[in-house]
PDB file of N, CA, C and O in Angstrom:
ATOM      1  N   MET A   1       0.883  -1.146   0.042  1.00  0.00           N
ATOM      2  CA  MET A   1       0.037  -0.183  -0.191  1.00  0.00           C
ATOM      3  C   MET A   1       0.875   1.195   0.068  1.00  0.00           C
ATOM      4  O   MET A   1       1.608   1.412   1.033  1.00  0.00           O
ATOM      5  N   GLY A   2       0.612   2.018  -0.950  1.00  0.00           N
ATOM      6  CA  GLY A   2       1.549   3.415  -0.955  1.00  0.00           C
ATOM      7  C   GLY A   2       0.654   4.444  -0.224  1.00  0.00           C
ATOM      8  O   GLY A   2      -0.562   4.435  -0.031  1.00  0.00           O
ATOM      9  N   ARG A   3       1.788   5.496   0.192  1.00  0.00           N
ATOM     10  CA  ARG A   3       1.135   6.570   0.727  1.00  0.00           C
ATOM     11  C   ARG A   3       0.123   7.358   0.178  1.00  0.00           C
ATOM     12  O   ARG A   3       0.402   7.795  -0.939  1.00  0.00           O
ATOM     13  N   GLY A   4      -1.138   7.722   0.693  1.00  0.00           N
ATOM     14  CA  GLY A   4      -2.052   8.196   0.346  1.00  0.00           C
ATOM     15  C   GLY A   4      -3.253   7.212  -0.140  1.00  0.00           C
ATOM     16  O   GLY A   4      -4.350   7.641  -0.496  1.00  0.00           O
ATOM     17  N   ASP A   5      -2.923   5.930  -0.110  1.00  0.00           N
ATOM     18  CA  ASP A   5      -3.883   4.740  -0.569  1.00  0.00           C
ATOM     19  C   ASP A   5      -4.988   4.723   0.407  1.00  0.00           C
ATOM     20  O   ASP A   5      -4.811   5.181   1.536  1.00  0.00           O
ATOM     21  N   LEU A   6      -6.089   4.235   0.051  1.00  0.00           N
ATOM     22  CA  LEU A   6      -7.149   4.006   0.956  1.00  0.00           C
ATOM     23  C   LEU A   6      -6.774   3.053   1.982  1.00  0.00           C
ATOM     24  O   LEU A   6      -6.041   2.106   1.697  1.00  0.00           O
ATOM     25  N   THR A   7      -7.272   3.251   3.285  1.00  0.00           N
ATOM     26  CA  THR A   7      -6.874   2.402   4.458  1.00  0.00           C
ATOM     27  C   THR A   7      -7.939   1.545   4.331  1.00  0.00           C
ATOM     28  O   THR A   7      -8.968   1.887   3.748  1.00  0.00           O
ATOM     29  N   SER A   8      -7.738   0.110   4.984  1.00  0.00           N
ATOM     30  CA  SER A   8      -8.828  -0.741   4.934  1.00  0.00           C
ATOM     31  C   SER A   8     -10.090  -0.204   5.458  1.00  0.00           C
ATOM     32  O   SER A   8     -11.062  -0.705   4.892  1.00  0.00           O
ATOM     33  N   GLU A   9     -10.393   0.696   6.403  1.00  0.00           N
ATOM     34  CA  GLU A   9     -11.260   1.098   7.043  1.00  0.00           C
ATOM     35  C   GLU A   9     -12.199   2.102   5.900  1.00  0.00           C
ATOM     36  O   GLU A   9     -13.423   2.040   5.780  1.00  0.00           O
ATOM     37  N   GLN A  10     -11.288   3.005   5.134  1.00  0.00           N
ATOM     38  CA  GLN A  10     -11.952   3.990   4.187  1.00  0.00           C
ATOM     39  C   GLN A  10     -12.474   2.964   2.925  1.00  0.00           C
ATOM     40  O   GLN A  10     -13.457   3.296   2.263  1.00  0.00           O
ATOM     41  N   TRP A  11     -11.879   1.928   2.694  1.00  0.00           N
ATOM     42  CA  TRP A  11     -12.381   0.939   1.703  1.00  0.00           C
ATOM     43  C   TRP A  11     -13.372   0.270   2.014  1.00  0.00           C
ATOM     44  O   TRP A  11     -14.167   0.016   1.108  1.00  0.00           O
ATOM     45  N   ALA A  12     -13.627  -0.188   3.260  1.00  0.00           N
ATOM     46  CA  ALA A  12     -14.930  -0.708   3.730  1.00  0.00           C
ATOM     47  C   ALA A  12     -16.241   0.211   3.610  1.00  0.00           C
ATOM     48  O   ALA A  12     -17.377  -0.206   3.386  1.00  0.00           O
ATOM     49  N   ARG A  13     -15.853   1.548   3.806  1.00  0.00           N
ATOM     50  CA  ARG A  13     -17.071   2.347   3.714  1.00  0.00           C
ATOM     51  C   ARG A  13     -17.267   2.602   2.247  1.00  0.00           C
ATOM     52  O   ARG A  13     -18.417   2.778   1.846  1.00  0.00           O
ATOM     53  N   LEU A  14     -16.264   2.638   1.410  1.00  0.00           N
ATOM     54  CA  LEU A  14     -16.490   3.202  -0.089  1.00  0.00           C
ATOM     55  C   LEU A  14     -17.021   1.786  -0.890  1.00  0.00           C
ATOM     56  O   LEU A  14     -18.117   1.852  -1.447  1.00  0.00           O
ATOM     57  N   GLU A  15     -16.468   0.867  -0.935  1.00  0.00           N
ATOM     58  CA  GLU A  15     -16.874  -0.128  -1.555  1.00  0.00           C
ATOM     59  C   GLU A  15     -18.421  -0.571  -1.797  1.00  0.00           C
ATOM     60  O   GLU A  15     -18.815  -0.895  -2.918  1.00  0.00           O
ATOM     61  N   PRO A  16     -19.280  -0.557  -0.629  1.00  0.00           N
ATOM     62  CA  PRO A  16     -20.577  -0.724  -0.953  1.00  0.00           C
ATOM     63  C   PRO A  16     -21.399   0.178  -1.916  1.00  0.00           C
ATOM     64  O   PRO A  16     -22.398  -0.289  -2.462  1.00  0.00           O
ATOM     65  N   LEU A  17     -20.939   1.676  -2.174  1.00  0.00           N
ATOM     66  CA  LEU A  17     -21.249   2.629  -2.736  1.00  0.00           C
ATOM     67  C   LEU A  17     -20.838   2.482  -4.293  1.00  0.00           C
ATOM     68  O   LEU A  17     -21.413   3.202  -5.110  1.00  0.00           O
ATOM     69  N   LEU A  18     -19.987   1.687  -4.661  1.00  0.00           N
ATOM     70  CA  LEU A  18     -19.572   1.391  -6.007  1.00  0.00           C
ATOM     71  C   LEU A  18     -20.568   0.444  -6.878  1.00  0.00           C
ATOM     72  O   LEU A  18     -21.054  -0.569  -6.376  1.00  0.00           O
ATOM     73  N   PRO A  19     -20.834   0.836  -8.198  1.00  0.00           N
ATOM     74  CA  PRO A  19     -21.718   0.096  -8.876  1.00  0.00           C
ATOM     75  C   PRO A  19     -20.956  -1.316  -9.301  1.00  0.00           C
ATOM     76  O   PRO A  19     -19.745  -1.431  -9.490  1.00  0.00           O
ATOM     77  N   VAL A  20     -21.909  -2.316  -9.401  1.00  0.00           N
ATOM     78  CA  VAL A  20     -21.386  -3.740  -9.965  1.00  0.00           C
ATOM     79  C   VAL A  20     -21.134  -3.776 -11.383  1.00  0.00           C
ATOM     80  O   VAL A  20     -21.779  -3.202 -12.260  1.00  0.00           O
ATOM     81  N   GLY A  21     -20.107  -4.526 -11.509  1.00  0.00           N
ATOM     82  CA  GLY A  21     -19.513  -4.506 -13.347  1.00  0.00           C
ATOM     83  C   GLY A  21     -20.845  -5.126 -13.652  1.00  0.00           C
ATOM     84  O   GLY A  21     -21.669  -5.668 -12.915  1.00  0.00           O
ATOM     85  N   LYS A  22     -20.825  -4.864 -15.117  1.00  0.00           N
ATOM     86  CA  LYS A  22     -21.740  -5.248 -16.224  1.00  0.00           C
ATOM     87  C   LYS A  22     -21.478  -6.837 -16.431  1.00  0.00           C
ATOM     88  O   LYS A  22     -22.450  -7.579 -16.565  1.00  0.00           O
ATOM     89  N   LYS A  23     -20.474  -7.229 -16.451  1.00  0.00           N
ATOM     90  CA  LYS A  23     -20.575  -8.802 -16.524  1.00  0.00           C
ATOM     91  C   LYS A  23     -19.954  -9.472 -15.131  1.00  0.00           C
ATOM     92  O   LYS A  23     -18.747  -9.692 -15.027  1.00  0.00           O
ATOM     93  N   PRO A  24     -20.697  -9.708 -14.302  1.00  0.00           N
ATOM     94  CA  PRO A  24     -20.396  -9.984 -12.911  1.00  0.00           C
ATOM     95  C   PRO A  24     -19.729 -11.526 -13.106  1.00  0.00           C
ATOM     96  O   PRO A  24     -19.010 -11.948 -12.200  1.00  0.00           O
ATOM     97  N   GLU A  25     -19.956 -12.289 -14.196  1.00  0.00           N
ATOM     98  CA  GLU A  25     -19.322 -13.669 -14.393  1.00  0.00           C
ATOM     99  C   GLU A  25     -17.939 -13.428 -14.866  1.00  0.00           C
ATOM    100  O   GLU A  25     -17.175 -14.390 -14.792  1.00  0.00           O
ATOM    101  N   ARG A  26     -17.430 -12.180 -15.393  1.00  0.00           N
ATOM    102  CA  ARG A  26     -16.013 -12.107 -15.765  1.00  0.00           C
ATOM    103  C   ARG A  26     -15.434 -11.311 -14.769  1.00  0.00           C
ATOM    104  O   ARG A  26     -15.739 -10.119 -14.737  1.00  0.00           O
ATOM    105  N   PRO A  27     -14.458 -11.885 -13.752  1.00  0.00           N
ATOM    106  CA  PRO A  27     -13.837 -10.711 -12.951  1.00  0.00           C
ATOM    107  C   PRO A  27     -12.946  -9.855 -13.461  1.00  0.00           C
ATOM    108  O   PRO A  27     -12.233 -10.347 -14.335  1.00  0.00           O
ATOM    109  N   PRO A  28     -12.751  -8.705 -13.191  1.00  0.00           N
ATOM    110  CA  PRO A  28     -11.919  -7.752 -13.718  1.00  0.00           C
ATOM    111  C   PRO A  28     -10.452  -7.748 -13.553  1.00  0.00           C
ATOM    112  O   PRO A  28     -10.067  -8.183 -12.468  1.00  0.00           O
ATOM    113  N   ILE A  29      -9.730  -7.435 -14.217  1.00  0.00           N
ATOM    114  CA  ILE A  29      -8.342  -7.812 -14.172  1.00  0.00           C
ATOM    115  C   ILE A  29      -7.580  -6.888 -13.009  1.00  0.00           C
ATOM    116  O   ILE A  29      -6.545  -7.260 -12.457  1.00  0.00           O
ATOM    117  N   ARG A  30      -8.125  -5.861 -12.777  1.00  0.00           N
ATOM    118  CA  ARG A  30      -7.661  -4.932 -11.669  1.00  0.00           C
ATOM    119  C   ARG A  30      -8.831  -4.534 -10.703  1.00  0.00           C
ATOM    120  O   ARG A  30      -9.939  -4.167 -11.096  1.00  0.00           O
ATOM    121  N   SER A  31      -8.450  -4.650  -9.395  1.00  0.00           N
ATOM    122  CA  SER A  31      -9.556  -4.377  -8.371  1.00  0.00           C
ATOM    123  C   SER A  31      -9.879  -2.918  -8.517  1.00  0.00           C
ATOM    124  O   SER A  31      -9.092  -2.027  -8.837  1.00  0.00           O
ATOM    125  N   LYS A  32     -11.136  -2.811  -8.239  1.00  0.00           N
ATOM    126  CA  LYS A  32     -11.812  -1.300  -7.912  1.00  0.00           C
ATOM    127  C   LYS A  32     -10.698  -0.523  -7.148  1.00  0.00           C
ATOM    128  O   LYS A  32     -10.164   0.521  -7.522  1.00  0.00           O
ATOM    129  N   ARG A  33     -10.453  -1.207  -6.036  1.00  0.00           N
ATOM    130  CA  ARG A  33      -9.588  -0.345  -4.991  1.00  0.00           C
ATOM    131  C   ARG A  33      -8.185   0.178  -5.651  1.00  0.00           C
ATOM    132  O   ARG A  33      -7.687   1.281  -5.428  1.00  0.00           O
ATOM    133  N   GLN A  34      -7.635  -0.851  -6.524  1.00  0.00           N
ATOM    134  CA  GLN A  34      -6.489  -0.424  -7.366  1.00  0.00           C
ATOM    135  C   GLN A  34      -6.592   0.772  -8.258  1.00  0.00           C
ATOM    136  O   GLN A  34      -5.699   1.557  -8.578  1.00  0.00           O
ATOM    137  N   LEU A  35      -7.849   0.760  -8.595  1.00  0.00           N
ATOM    138  CA  LEU A  35      -8.128   1.769  -9.802  1.00  0.00           C
ATOM    139  C   LEU A  35      -8.594   3.117  -8.998  1.00  0.00           C
ATOM    140  O   LEU A  35      -8.357   4.236  -9.452  1.00  0.00           O
ATOM    141  N   ILE A  36      -9.171   2.937  -7.959  1.00  0.00           N
ATOM    142  CA  ILE A  36      -9.488   4.354  -7.014  1.00  0.00           C
ATOM    143  C   ILE A  36      -8.288   4.979  -6.631  1.00  0.00           C
ATOM    144  O   ILE A  36      -8.055   6.181  -6.750  1.00  0.00           O
ATOM    145  N   ASN A  37      -7.424   4.003  -6.100  1.00  0.00           N
ATOM    146  CA  ASN A  37      -6.098   4.501  -5.520  1.00  0.00           C
ATOM    147  C   ASN A  37      -5.150   5.149  -6.703  1.00  0.00           C
ATOM    148  O   ASN A  37      -4.360   6.049  -6.417  1.00  0.00           O
ATOM    149  N   GLY A  38      -5.258   4.692  -7.915  1.00  0.00           N
ATOM    150  CA  GLY A  38      -4.518   5.106  -8.862  1.00  0.00           C
ATOM    151  C   GLY A  38      -5.132   6.596  -9.117  1.00  0.00           C
ATOM    152  O   GLY A  38      -4.357   7.547  -9.019  1.00  0.00           O
ATOM    153  N   ILE A  39      -6.539   6.834  -9.452  1.00  0.00           N
ATOM    154  CA  ILE A  39      -7.150   8.106  -9.552  1.00  0.00           C
ATOM    155  C   ILE A  39      -6.753   8.937  -8.595  1.00  0.00           C
ATOM    156  O   ILE A  39      -6.248  10.008  -8.930  1.00  0.00           O
ATOM    157  N   ARG A  40      -6.900   8.614  -7.258  1.00  0.00           N
ATOM    158  CA  ARG A  40      -6.304   9.402  -6.251  1.00  0.00           C
ATOM    159  C   ARG A  40      -4.883   9.772  -6.160  1.00  0.00           C
ATOM    160  O   ARG A  40      -4.480  10.810  -5.636  1.00  0.00           O
ATOM    161  N   TRP A  41      -4.156   8.877  -6.690  1.00  0.00           N
ATOM    162  CA  TRP A  41      -2.740   9.296  -6.878  1.00  0.00           C
ATOM    163  C   TRP A  41      -2.488  10.387  -7.832  1.00  0.00           C
ATOM    164  O   TRP A  41      -1.754  11.344  -7.585  1.00  0.00           O
ATOM    165  N   ARG A  42      -3.163  10.191  -8.993  1.00  0.00           N
ATOM    166  CA  ARG A  42      -3.129  11.326 -10.117  1.00  0.00           C
ATOM    167  C   ARG A  42      -3.573  12.489  -9.753  1.00  0.00           C
ATOM    168  O   ARG A  42      -2.925  13.516  -9.958  1.00  0.00           O
ATOM    169  N   ALA A  43      -4.863  12.471  -9.102  1.00  0.00           N
ATOM    170  CA  ALA A  43      -5.402  13.667  -8.485  1.00  0.00           C
ATOM    171  C   ALA A  43      -4.525  14.488  -7.574  1.00  0.00           C
ATOM    172  O   ALA A  43      -4.422  15.714  -7.631  1.00  0.00           O
ATOM    173  N   ARG A  44      -3.887  13.673  -6.705  1.00  0.00           N
ATOM    174  CA  ARG A  44      -2.941  14.277  -5.569  1.00  0.00           C
ATOM    175  C   ARG A  44      -1.766  14.965  -6.509  1.00  0.00           C
ATOM    176  O   ARG A  44      -1.547  16.175  -6.461  1.00  0.00           O
ATOM    177  N   THR A  45      -1.143  14.194  -7.242  1.00  0.00           N
ATOM    178  CA  THR A  45       0.073  14.526  -7.855  1.00  0.00           C
ATOM    179  C   THR A  45      -0.087  15.614  -8.931  1.00  0.00           C
ATOM    180  O   THR A  45       0.704  16.549  -9.053  1.00  0.00           O
ATOM    181  N   GLY A  46      -1.201  15.416  -9.722  1.00  0.00           N
ATOM    182  CA  GLY A  46      -1.191  16.272 -10.830  1.00  0.00           C
ATOM    183  C   GLY A  46      -0.687  15.875 -12.286  1.00  0.00           C
ATOM    184  O   GLY A  46      -0.813  16.558 -13.302  1.00  0.00           O
ATOM    185  N   ALA A  47      -0.008  14.455 -12.153  1.00  0.00           N
ATOM    186  CA  ALA A  47       0.691  14.048 -13.180  1.00  0.00           C
ATOM    187  C   ALA A  47      -0.139  13.418 -14.294  1.00  0.00           C
ATOM    188  O   ALA A  47      -1.200  12.843 -14.051  1.00  0.00           O
ATOM    189  N   PRO A  48       0.360  13.537 -15.502  1.00  0.00           N
ATOM    190  CA  PRO A  48      -0.548  12.736 -16.530  1.00  0.00           C
ATOM    191  C   PRO A  48      -0.819  11.239 -16.302  1.00  0.00           C
ATOM    192  O   PRO A  48      -0.134  10.490 -15.604  1.00  0.00           O
ATOM    193  N   TRP A  49      -1.765  10.964 -16.896  1.00  0.00           N
ATOM    194  CA  TRP A  49      -2.311   9.349 -16.678  1.00  0.00           C
ATOM    195  C   TRP A  49      -1.139   8.578 -17.029  1.00  0.00           C
ATOM    196  O   TRP A  49      -0.911   7.667 -16.234  1.00  0.00           O
ATOM    197  N   ARG A  50      -0.310   8.688 -18.021  1.00  0.00           N
ATOM    198  CA  ARG A  50       0.675   7.972 -18.216  1.00  0.00           C
ATOM    199  C   ARG A  50       1.800   7.563 -17.217  1.00  0.00           C
ATOM    200  O   ARG A  50       2.540   6.579 -17.204  1.00  0.00           O
ATOM    201  N   ASP A  51       1.699   8.545 -16.454  1.00  0.00           N
ATOM    202  CA  ASP A  51       2.665   8.625 -15.198  1.00  0.00           C
ATOM    203  C   ASP A  51       2.233   7.816 -14.080  1.00  0.00           C
ATOM    204  O   ASP A  51       3.054   7.555 -13.201  1.00  0.00           O
ATOM    205  N   VAL A  52       1.036   7.382 -14.003  1.00  0.00           N
ATOM    206  CA  VAL A  52       0.392   6.480 -12.740  1.00  0.00           C
ATOM    207  C   VAL A  52       1.061   5.178 -12.664  1.00  0.00           C
ATOM    208  O   VAL A  52       0.960   4.327 -13.548  1.00  0.00           O
ATOM    209  N   PRO A  53       1.807   5.026 -11.497  1.00  0.00           N
ATOM    210  CA  PRO A  53       2.476   3.974 -11.054  1.00  0.00           C
ATOM    211  C   PRO A  53       1.977   2.590 -11.645  1.00  0.00           C
ATOM    212  O   PRO A  53       0.785   2.410 -11.895  1.00  0.00           O
ATOM    213  N   ALA A  54       2.865   1.700 -11.839  1.00  0.00           N
ATOM    214  CA  ALA A  54       2.139   0.345 -12.498  1.00  0.00           C
ATOM    215  C   ALA A  54       1.591  -0.332 -11.570  1.00  0.00           C
ATOM    216  O   ALA A  54       0.776  -1.189 -11.912  1.00  0.00           O
ATOM    217  N   ARG A  55       1.893  -0.128 -10.100  1.00  0.00           N
ATOM    218  CA  ARG A  55       0.841  -1.020  -9.094  1.00  0.00           C
ATOM    219  C   ARG A  55      -0.387  -0.643  -9.086  1.00  0.00           C
ATOM    220  O   ARG A  55      -1.112  -1.257  -8.303  1.00  0.00           O
ATOM    221  N   TYR A  56      -0.962   0.360  -9.849  1.00  0.00           N
ATOM    222  CA  TYR A  56      -2.273   0.731  -9.970  1.00  0.00           C
ATOM    223  C   TYR A  56      -2.876   0.303 -11.118  1.00  0.00           C
ATOM    224  O   TYR A  56      -4.094   0.426 -11.241  1.00  0.00           O
ATOM    225  N   GLY A  57      -2.099  -0.255 -12.111  1.00  0.00           N
ATOM    226  CA  GLY A  57      -2.570  -0.789 -13.231  1.00  0.00           C
ATOM    227  C   GLY A  57      -2.124   0.096 -14.480  1.00  0.00           C
ATOM    228  O   GLY A  57      -1.732   1.247 -14.284  1.00  0.00           O
ATOM    229  N   GLU A  58      -2.186  -0.457 -15.805  1.00  0.00           N
ATOM    230  CA  GLU A  58      -1.715   0.237 -17.006  1.00  0.00           C
ATOM    231  C   GLU A  58      -2.508   1.598 -16.872  1.00  0.00           C
ATOM    232  O   GLU A  58      -3.539   1.791 -16.229  1.00  0.00           O
ATOM    233  N   TRP A  59      -1.790   2.487 -17.625  1.00  0.00           N
ATOM    234  CA  TRP A  59      -2.570   3.931 -17.716  1.00  0.00           C
ATOM    235  C   TRP A  59      -3.714   3.904 -18.632  1.00  0.00           C
ATOM    236  O   TRP A  59      -4.602   4.722 -18.392  1.00  0.00           O
ATOM    237  N   GLU A  60      -3.882   3.031 -19.753  1.00  0.00           N
ATOM    238  CA  GLU A  60      -4.930   2.727 -20.350  1.00  0.00           C
ATOM    239  C   GLU A  60      -6.118   2.272 -19.713  1.00  0.00           C
ATOM    240  O   GLU A  60      -7.206   2.527 -20.230  1.00  0.00           O
ATOM    241  N   THR A  61      -6.037   1.609 -18.621  1.00  0.00           N
ATOM    242  CA  THR A  61      -7.173   1.383 -17.632  1.00  0.00           C
ATOM    243  C   THR A  61      -7.659   2.364 -17.384  1.00  0.00           C
ATOM    244  O   THR A  61      -8.886   2.342 -17.475  1.00  0.00           O
ATOM    245  N   PHE A  62      -7.097   3.540 -17.008  1.00  0.00           N
ATOM    246  CA  PHE A  62      -7.806   4.752 -16.540  1.00  0.00           C
ATOM    247  C   PHE A  62      -8.415   5.622 -17.541  1.00  0.00           C
ATOM    248  O   PHE A  62      -9.440   6.268 -17.325  1.00  0.00           O
ATOM    249  N   THR A  63      -7.691   5.631 -18.769  1.00  0.00           N
ATOM    250  CA  THR A  63      -8.358   6.332 -19.681  1.00  0.00           C
ATOM    251  C   THR A  63      -9.615   5.796 -20.347  1.00  0.00           C
ATOM    252  O   THR A  63     -10.509   6.437 -20.899  1.00  0.00           O
ATOM    253  N   GLY A  64      -9.485   4.393 -20.165  1.00  0.00           N
ATOM    254  CA  GLY A  64     -10.721   3.571 -20.578  1.00  0.00           C
ATOM    255  C   GLY A  64     -11.793   3.586 -19.884  1.00  0.00           C
ATOM    256  O   GLY A  64     -12.886   3.271 -20.357  1.00  0.00           O
ATOM    257  N   SER A  65     -11.580   4.010 -18.496  1.00  0.00           N
ATOM    258  CA  SER A  65     -12.687   4.067 -17.460  1.00  0.00           C
ATOM    259  C   SER A  65     -13.493   5.458 -17.661  1.00  0.00           C
ATOM    260  O   SER A  65     -14.684   5.689 -17.451  1.00  0.00           O
ATOM    261  N   PHE A  66     -12.469   6.309 -18.133  1.00  0.00           N
ATOM    262  CA  PHE A  66     -12.928   7.853 -18.240  1.00  0.00           C
ATOM    263  C   PHE A  66     -13.122   8.166 -19.591  1.00  0.00           C
ATOM    264  O   PHE A  66     -13.503   9.335 -19.645  1.00  0.00           O
ATOM    265  N   GLY A  67     -13.035   7.648 -20.757  1.00  0.00           N
ATOM    266  CA  GLY A  67     -12.985   8.156 -22.015  1.00  0.00           C
ATOM    267  C   GLY A  67     -11.797   8.534 -22.533  1.00  0.00           C
ATOM    268  O   GLY A  67     -10.746   8.233 -21.967  1.00  0.00           O
ATOM    269  N   ALA A  68     -11.831   9.226 -23.650  1.00  0.00           N
ATOM    270  CA  ALA A  68     -10.531   9.463 -24.314  1.00  0.00           C
ATOM    271  C   ALA A  68      -9.829  10.592 -23.641  1.00  0.00           C
ATOM    272  O   ALA A  68      -8.609  10.685 -23.772  1.00  0.00           O
ATOM    273  N   GLY A  69     -10.473  11.431 -22.953  1.00  0.00           N
ATOM    274  CA  GLY A  69      -9.409  12.626 -22.316  1.00  0.00           C
ATOM    275  C   GLY A  69      -9.068  12.284 -20.899  1.00  0.00           C
ATOM    276  O   GLY A  69      -9.194  11.136 -20.473  1.00  0.00           O
ATOM    277  N   SER A  70      -8.617  13.326 -20.136  1.00  0.00           N
ATOM    278  CA  SER A  70      -7.817  13.189 -18.844  1.00  0.00           C
ATOM    279  C   SER A  70      -9.075  13.424 -17.900  1.00  0.00           C
ATOM    280  O   SER A  70      -8.695  13.500 -16.732  1.00  0.00           O
ATOM    281  N   ALA A  71     -10.422  13.560 -18.030  1.00  0.00           N
ATOM    282  CA  ALA A  71     -11.364  13.816 -17.245  1.00  0.00           C
ATOM    283  C   ALA A  71     -12.446  12.783 -17.658  1.00  0.00           C
ATOM    284  O   ALA A  71     -12.628  12.400 -18.814  1.00  0.00           O
ATOM    285  N   PRO A  72     -13.095  12.408 -16.635  1.00  0.00           N
ATOM    286  CA  PRO A  72     -14.484  11.610 -16.960  1.00  0.00           C
ATOM    287  C   PRO A  72     -15.349  12.280 -18.086  1.00  0.00           C
ATOM    288  O   PRO A  72     -15.543  13.485 -18.244  1.00  0.00           O
ATOM    289  N   SER A  73     -15.718  11.469 -18.665  1.00  0.00           N
ATOM    290  CA  SER A  73     -16.531  11.775 -20.102  1.00  0.00           C
ATOM    291  C   SER A  73     -17.360  13.003 -19.713  1.00  0.00           C
ATOM    292  O   SER A  73     -17.868  13.145 -18.601  1.00  0.00           O
ATOM    293  N   GLY A  74     -17.465  13.980 -20.836  1.00  0.00           N
ATOM    294  CA  GLY A  74     -18.457  15.238 -20.424  1.00  0.00           C
ATOM    295  C   GLY A  74     -17.612  16.272 -19.822  1.00  0.00           C
ATOM    296  O   GLY A  74     -17.795  17.457 -20.102  1.00  0.00           O
ATOM    297  N   VAL A  75     -16.753  15.913 -19.059  1.00  0.00           N
ATOM    298  CA  VAL A  75     -16.291  17.014 -18.080  1.00  0.00           C
ATOM    299  C   VAL A  75     -15.311  17.845 -18.800  1.00  0.00           C
ATOM    300  O   VAL A  75     -14.386  17.321 -19.420  1.00  0.00           O
ATOM    301  N   GLY A  76     -15.477  19.126 -18.742  1.00  0.00           N
ATOM    302  CA  GLY A  76     -14.578  20.042 -19.561  1.00  0.00           C
ATOM    303  C   GLY A  76     -14.970  20.178 -21.129  1.00  0.00           C
ATOM    304  O   GLY A  76     -14.297  20.980 -21.776  1.00  0.00           O
ATOM    305  N   SER A  77     -15.796  19.606 -21.667  1.00  0.00           N
ATOM    306  CA  SER A  77     -16.356  19.494 -22.737  1.00  0.00           C
ATOM    307  C   SER A  77     -17.508  20.656 -23.251  1.00  0.00           C
ATOM    308  O   SER A  77     -17.683  20.913 -24.443  1.00  0.00           O
ATOM    309  N   SER A  78     -18.139  21.205 -22.314  1.00  0.00           N
ATOM    310  CA  SER A  78     -19.257  22.031 -22.439  1.00  0.00           C
ATOM    311  C   SER A  78     -18.622  23.515 -22.557  1.00  0.00           C
ATOM    312  O   SER A  78     -17.615  23.905 -21.967  1.00  0.00           O
ATOM    313  N   PRO A  79     -19.454  24.279 -23.475  1.00  0.00           N
ATOM    314  CA  PRO A  79     -18.835  25.693 -23.661  1.00  0.00           C
ATOM    315  C   PRO A  79     -18.465  26.456 -22.492  1.00  0.00           C
ATOM    316  O   PRO A  79     -17.569  27.300 -22.492  1.00  0.00           O
ATOM    317  N   SER A  80     -19.176  26.142 -21.492  1.00  0.00           N
ATOM    318  CA  SER A  80     -19.043  27.149 -20.100  1.00  0.00           C
ATOM    319  C   SER A  80     -17.470  26.671 -19.530  1.00  0.00           C
ATOM    320  O   SER A  80     -16.723  27.464 -18.958  1.00  0.00           O
ATOM    321  N   CYS A  81     -17.151  25.365 -19.773  1.00  0.00           N
ATOM    322  CA  CYS A  81     -15.942  25.034 -19.259  1.00  0.00           C
ATOM    323  C   CYS A  81     -14.434  25.606 -19.800  1.00  0.00           C
ATOM    324  O   CYS A  81     -13.418  25.838 -19.144  1.00  0.00           O
ATOM    325  N   ARG A  82     -14.680  25.735 -21.188  1.00  0.00           N
ATOM    326  CA  ARG A  82     -13.640  26.369 -21.972  1.00  0.00           C
ATOM    327  C   ARG A  82     -13.245  27.840 -21.791  1.00  0.00           C
ATOM    328  O   ARG A  82     -13.975  28.802 -21.552  1.00  0.00           O
ATOM    329  N   PRO A  83     -11.955  27.787 -21.958  1.00  0.00           N
ATOM    330  CA  PRO A  83     -11.619  29.390 -21.647  1.00  0.00           C
ATOM    331  C   PRO A  83     -12.049  30.235 -22.494  1.00  0.00           C
ATOM    332  O   PRO A  83     -12.146  29.863 -23.663  1.00  0.00           O
ATOM    333  N   ARG A  84     -12.351  31.342 -22.199  1.00  0.00           N
ATOM    334  CA  ARG A  84     -12.862  32.509 -23.170  1.00  0.00           C
ATOM    335  C   ARG A  84     -11.839  33.187 -24.075  1.00  0.00           C
ATOM    336  O   ARG A  84     -10.713  33.350 -23.603  1.00  0.00           O
ATOM    337  N   PRO A  85     -12.030  33.507 -25.029  1.00  0.00           N
ATOM    338  CA  PRO A  85     -11.085  34.145 -25.977  1.00  0.00           C
ATOM    339  C   PRO A  85     -10.877  35.591 -25.415  1.00  0.00           C
ATOM    340  O   PRO A  85     -11.788  36.324 -25.031  1.00  0.00           O
ATOM    341  N   THR A  86      -9.673  35.862 -25.422  1.00  0.00           N
ATOM    342  CA  THR A  86      -9.407  37.470 -25.001  1.00  0.00           C
ATOM    343  C   THR A  86      -9.971  38.444 -26.210  1.00  0.00           C
ATOM    344  O   THR A  86     -10.012  38.192 -27.414  1.00  0.00           O
ATOM    345  N   ARG A  87     -10.350  39.519 -25.582  1.00  0.00           N
ATOM    346  CA  ARG A  87     -10.920  40.542 -26.507  1.00  0.00           C
ATOM    347  C   ARG A  87      -9.590  41.562 -26.775  1.00  0.00           C
ATOM    348  O   ARG A  87      -8.678  41.691 -25.959  1.00  0.00           O
ATOM    349  N   ARG A  88      -9.652  42.150 -27.877  1.00  0.00           N
ATOM    350  CA  ARG A  88      -8.740  43.112 -28.207  1.00  0.00           C
ATOM    351  C   ARG A  88      -9.429  44.421 -28.023  1.00  0.00           C
ATOM    352  O   ARG A  88     -10.642  44.561 -28.182  1.00  0.00           O
ATOM    353  N   ALA A  89      -8.686  45.285 -27.713  1.00  0.00           N
ATOM    354  CA  ALA A  89      -9.510  46.710 -27.570  1.00  0.00           C
ATOM    355  C   ALA A  89      -9.304  47.278 -28.993  1.00  0.00           C
ATOM    356  O   ALA A  89      -9.786  48.369 -29.298  1.00  0.00           O
TER     357      ALA A  89
END
C-alpha cells in the first residue's frame, strides 16, 4: 500500500457505494480499489495518466474508464468550461 492509498477502513465504507460490473461472471483484471487508488494518486500529484505507477494498473485502464480525455466523459467539454477568448481593444 502506497502513501495516500485508501486504508482498509476507508475502503470498507466506500466499496458498497460502487456500482457492480456489467459482466459479474467475468472478474476484472484490476480491483476497484487499485483503480480508485490510482485515480487518487493522479489527482494528488497532478501527473499525466501515463505516469500513474504500475501498481495501480496500466494507464490505459484509467483512460478506458474515463473516455478519451484526462477527465470523466463530458467533463470540460461544455462551452462554459472552455477558456474564453481574449478581446482586443
